[in-house]
Backbone as CSV, one residue per row, in Angstrom:
resi,resn,N_x,N_y,N_z,CA_x,CA_y,CA_z,C_x,C_y,C_z
1,UNK,23.474,147.896,75.200,23.089,147.606,76.472,24.164,147.990,77.390
2,UNK,24.333,148.481,78.249,25.381,148.823,79.115,25.918,147.756,79.955
3,UNK,26.784,146.990,80.409,27.689,146.304,81.259,26.946,146.372,82.621
4,UNK,27.265,145.038,83.085,26.756,145.318,84.432,27.526,146.031,85.450
5,UNK,27.518,147.090,86.178,28.403,147.752,87.094,29.167,146.761,87.857
6,UNK,28.666,145.643,88.119,29.288,144.796,89.181,30.200,144.285,88.715
7,UNK,30.363,143.735,87.329,31.428,143.326,86.726,32.526,144.151,86.219
8,UNK,32.678,145.588,86.122,33.430,146.605,85.705,34.693,146.225,86.756
9,UNK,35.816,146.491,86.190,37.032,146.207,86.759,37.439,147.207,88.060
10,UNK,37.939,146.348,89.087,38.392,147.285,90.019,39.985,147.113,90.470
11,UNK,40.439,147.934,90.826,42.035,147.798,91.552,42.186,147.329,93.094
12,UNK,42.396,146.048,93.172,42.725,145.917,94.509,43.980,146.283,95.131
13,UNK,43.974,146.377,95.717,45.284,147.192,96.733,45.202,146.676,98.096
14,UNK,46.386,145.383,98.430,45.985,144.664,100.077,47.687,144.814,100.484
15,UNK,47.808,145.705,101.846,48.625,145.280,102.270,48.714,143.957,103.634
16,UNK,49.241,143.140,103.408,50.264,142.034,104.355,51.144,142.366,105.202
17,UNK,50.818,142.483,106.386,52.095,143.114,107.321,52.895,141.756,107.926
18,UNK,52.904,140.408,107.234,53.606,139.441,107.405,53.648,138.347,106.390
19,UNK,54.584,137.472,106.565,54.519,136.283,105.926,53.477,135.236,105.411
20,UNK,53.313,134.968,107.467,51.709,134.455,107.272,50.529,134.629,106.796
21,UNK,50.470,136.151,107.024,49.245,136.714,106.321,49.371,136.575,104.915
22,UNK,50.332,136.931,104.334,50.555,137.017,102.475,49.867,135.621,102.340
23,UNK,50.369,134.319,103.061,50.113,132.870,102.548,48.796,133.014,102.575
24,UNK,47.886,133.000,103.485,46.707,133.056,103.847,45.907,134.029,102.855
25,UNK,46.217,134.854,102.957,45.841,135.760,101.568,45.773,135.498,100.344
26,UNK,46.373,135.087,99.947,46.569,134.438,98.699,45.925,133.027,98.609
27,UNK,45.807,132.368,99.773,44.907,131.613,99.316,43.832,131.858,99.648
28,UNK,43.497,132.781,100.041,41.866,133.382,99.476,41.983,134.025,98.464
29,UNK,42.719,134.294,98.341,42.574,134.935,96.263,41.915,133.998,95.691
30,UNK,42.793,132.834,95.707,42.630,131.575,94.631,41.305,131.157,95.049
31,UNK,40.978,131.086,96.323,39.567,130.292,96.696,38.587,130.932,96.064
32,UNK,38.676,132.549,95.656,37.601,133.209,94.957,37.810,133.601,93.556
33,UNK,38.808,132.730,93.530,39.032,133.027,91.526,39.780,134.342,91.210
34,UNK,40.802,134.862,92.285,41.482,136.073,91.211,42.895,135.396,91.379
35,UNK,42.980,134.879,90.083,44.497,134.180,89.972,45.977,134.880,89.354
36,UNK,45.376,135.960,89.112,46.305,137.099,88.760,47.008,138.423,89.912
37,UNK,47.925,138.834,89.871,48.234,139.878,90.881,49.822,139.874,91.117
38,UNK,49.965,140.867,91.485,51.741,141.247,91.446,52.120,141.587,93.068
39,UNK,52.811,140.651,93.649,53.438,140.929,94.918,54.918,141.949,95.142
40,UNK,54.473,143.161,95.753,55.953,143.997,96.131,56.116,144.037,97.208
41,UNK,57.500,143.782,97.792,58.046,143.717,98.869,58.351,145.375,99.260
42,UNK,57.655,145.540,100.465,57.486,147.058,100.883,58.945,147.369,102.201
43,UNK,59.188,148.472,102.361,59.532,148.835,103.481,58.872,150.101,104.438
44,UNK,59.000,149.828,105.574,57.841,150.984,106.280,58.822,151.819,106.548
45,UNK,58.317,153.133,107.340,59.049,154.450,107.295,59.818,154.448,108.350
46,UNK,59.774,153.590,109.166,60.267,153.409,110.796,61.745,152.887,110.402
47,UNK,61.557,151.837,109.054,62.963,151.443,108.767,63.819,152.138,108.051
48,UNK,62.940,152.876,107.210,63.662,153.929,106.383,64.615,154.652,107.411
49,UNK,63.873,155.085,108.287,64.459,156.229,109.352,65.635,155.551,109.927
50,UNK,65.614,154.196,110.385,66.490,153.855,111.228,67.884,153.336,110.123
51,UNK,67.920,152.865,109.745,68.401,152.580,108.656,69.001,153.408,107.554
52,UNK,68.826,154.652,106.818,69.047,155.060,105.885,69.060,156.928,106.372
53,UNK,68.684,156.904,107.719,68.242,158.191,108.290,68.473,158.319,109.375
54,UNK,69.700,158.311,110.278,70.219,158.007,111.347,69.815,158.729,112.388
55,UNK,69.978,160.020,112.034,69.542,161.765,112.445,67.881,161.876,112.882
56,UNK,67.318,160.819,112.454,65.709,160.355,112.688,65.912,159.367,113.798
57,UNK,66.743,159.117,114.054,66.753,157.477,114.525,65.624,157.904,115.937
58,UNK,65.576,158.344,116.887,64.864,158.858,117.775,63.081,158.878,117.446
59,UNK,62.685,158.929,116.388,61.573,159.451,115.525,60.982,157.525,115.754
60,UNK,62.119,157.006,114.884,61.923,155.854,114.579,61.539,155.344,115.965
61,UNK,61.866,154.751,116.956,61.298,154.422,118.174,60.093,154.886,118.639
62,UNK,59.270,155.829,117.797,57.692,156.018,118.215,57.299,155.039,117.726
63,UNK,57.724,154.535,116.585,57.211,153.733,115.499,57.118,151.882,115.839
64,UNK,56.544,151.144,115.034,56.120,149.812,115.471,57.415,149.209,115.063
65,UNK,58.119,148.345,115.623,59.242,147.641,114.935,59.047,146.921,113.685
66,UNK,57.870,146.248,113.633,58.021,145.648,112.423,57.480,146.704,111.260
67,UNK,58.448,146.689,110.493,57.907,147.753,109.537,57.941,147.287,107.663
68,UNK,58.283,146.109,107.820,58.110,145.118,106.420,57.211,144.861,106.087
69,UNK,56.494,145.091,104.761,55.284,144.187,104.533,55.298,143.823,102.909
70,UNK,54.026,143.004,102.401,54.158,143.046,101.490,52.500,143.441,100.843
71,UNK,52.911,144.059,99.263,51.837,144.616,98.723,51.417,144.111,97.694
72,UNK,49.923,143.727,97.732,49.558,142.942,96.564,48.510,143.760,95.878
73,UNK,48.469,143.492,94.746,47.983,144.617,93.918,47.331,143.671,92.399
74,UNK,46.027,143.978,92.367,45.288,143.301,91.525,44.363,143.748,90.815
75,UNK,43.686,143.539,89.547,42.771,143.757,88.543,41.941,143.315,89.075
76,UNK,40.529,143.241,89.172,39.643,142.217,89.570,38.292,143.005,89.263
77,UNK,37.109,142.014,89.741,35.815,142.573,89.834,35.343,142.527,91.014
78,UNK,34.251,143.672,91.424,33.543,143.760,92.519,32.827,142.673,93.224
79,UNK,32.679,141.825,92.069,31.922,140.406,92.890,33.110,139.447,93.342
80,UNK,34.523,139.538,92.862,35.289,139.108,93.437,35.828,139.473,94.669
81,UNK,35.721,140.407,94.764,36.387,141.564,96.051,34.973,141.253,97.206
82,UNK,33.959,141.084,96.713,33.140,140.702,98.063,33.208,139.479,98.525
83,UNK,33.425,138.725,97.443,33.491,137.543,98.099,35.135,137.380,98.748
84,UNK,36.113,137.477,98.179,37.403,137.703,99.247,37.024,138.901,100.231
85,UNK,36.338,139.507,100.660,36.178,140.513,101.551,35.594,139.531,103.148
86,UNK,35.020,138.432,102.305,33.988,137.668,103.486,35.191,136.894,103.883
87,UNK,36.408,136.545,102.941,37.811,135.533,103.428,38.360,136.062,104.618
88,UNK,38.706,137.342,104.262,39.343,138.170,105.203,38.553,138.440,106.230
89,UNK,37.813,138.775,106.500,36.883,139.114,107.665,36.562,137.810,108.459
90,UNK,37.262,136.308,107.876,37.102,135.201,108.900,38.370,135.075,108.809
91,UNK,39.514,135.895,108.911,40.984,135.773,108.655,40.730,136.430,110.483
92,UNK,41.879,136.127,111.457,42.338,136.509,112.405,42.765,138.005,112.457
93,UNK,42.676,138.668,113.300,42.719,139.925,113.150,44.256,140.515,112.775
94,UNK,45.158,139.901,113.502,46.735,140.394,113.224,46.889,140.042,111.894
95,UNK,46.165,139.074,111.265,46.679,138.575,109.958,45.763,139.310,108.816
96,UNK,44.869,139.985,109.307,43.955,140.773,107.901,44.547,141.808,107.492
97,UNK,44.909,141.703,106.259,45.334,143.141,105.242,44.579,144.135,105.440
98,UNK,45.254,145.429,104.971,45.101,146.514,104.738,44.248,146.629,103.420
99,UNK,43.042,146.898,102.995,42.422,146.332,101.797,41.868,147.896,101.316
100,UNK,42.406,148.037,99.963,42.055,149.299,99.287,41.324,148.711,97.997
101,UNK,40.170,149.475,97.155,39.673,149.591,96.258,39.219,150.678,95.159
102,UNK,39.602,150.343,93.845,39.759,151.708,93.417,38.620,151.288,92.103
103,UNK,38.225,152.196,91.765,37.279,151.820,90.459,38.576,152.319,89.112
104,UNK,37.928,151.498,88.076,39.183,151.543,86.908,38.274,152.081,86.225
105,UNK,38.666,153.215,85.460,37.864,153.652,84.338,38.313,153.484,83.039
106,UNK,39.718,153.076,82.924,40.340,153.116,81.624,41.164,152.273,81.699
107,UNK,41.668,150.939,81.531,42.858,150.393,80.825,43.274,149.903,79.655
108,UNK,44.873,150.051,79.464,45.003,149.921,77.978,46.625,148.682,78.342
109,UNK,46.878,148.450,77.025,48.067,147.660,76.902,47.885,146.252,76.989
110,UNK,48.925,145.520,77.103,48.656,144.054,76.969,48.058,143.050,78.190
111,UNK,46.776,143.342,78.171,45.871,143.214,79.230,45.675,141.719,78.567
112,UNK,46.023,140.399,79.675,45.537,139.277,79.290,44.170,138.869,80.097
113,UNK,43.387,138.388,79.385,41.913,137.994,80.273,41.790,136.639,80.945
């Protein structure tokens, strides 16, 4: 018998735009049962232009000043994502992350349940 499609794995990618947004997001993830994730510090294009490519500094002025964020990556289920969506929808708009979900067709390696 086929597995319930709502329980198949999904890759959840979220971009929290501030430390406060990350704290709130982690709280929501734990509340809905998502206990495993990787958090990656990221640098926005504006910061790269300002710091590493001074010849494009004029373009950086057109981009938002705040250019750092945290990328949260988690392997989870559609049910947990649906619960997290309710939590994120209740967050203040400036704290809401950008959220992307992808179907996972296959995975291998040292996967812990």
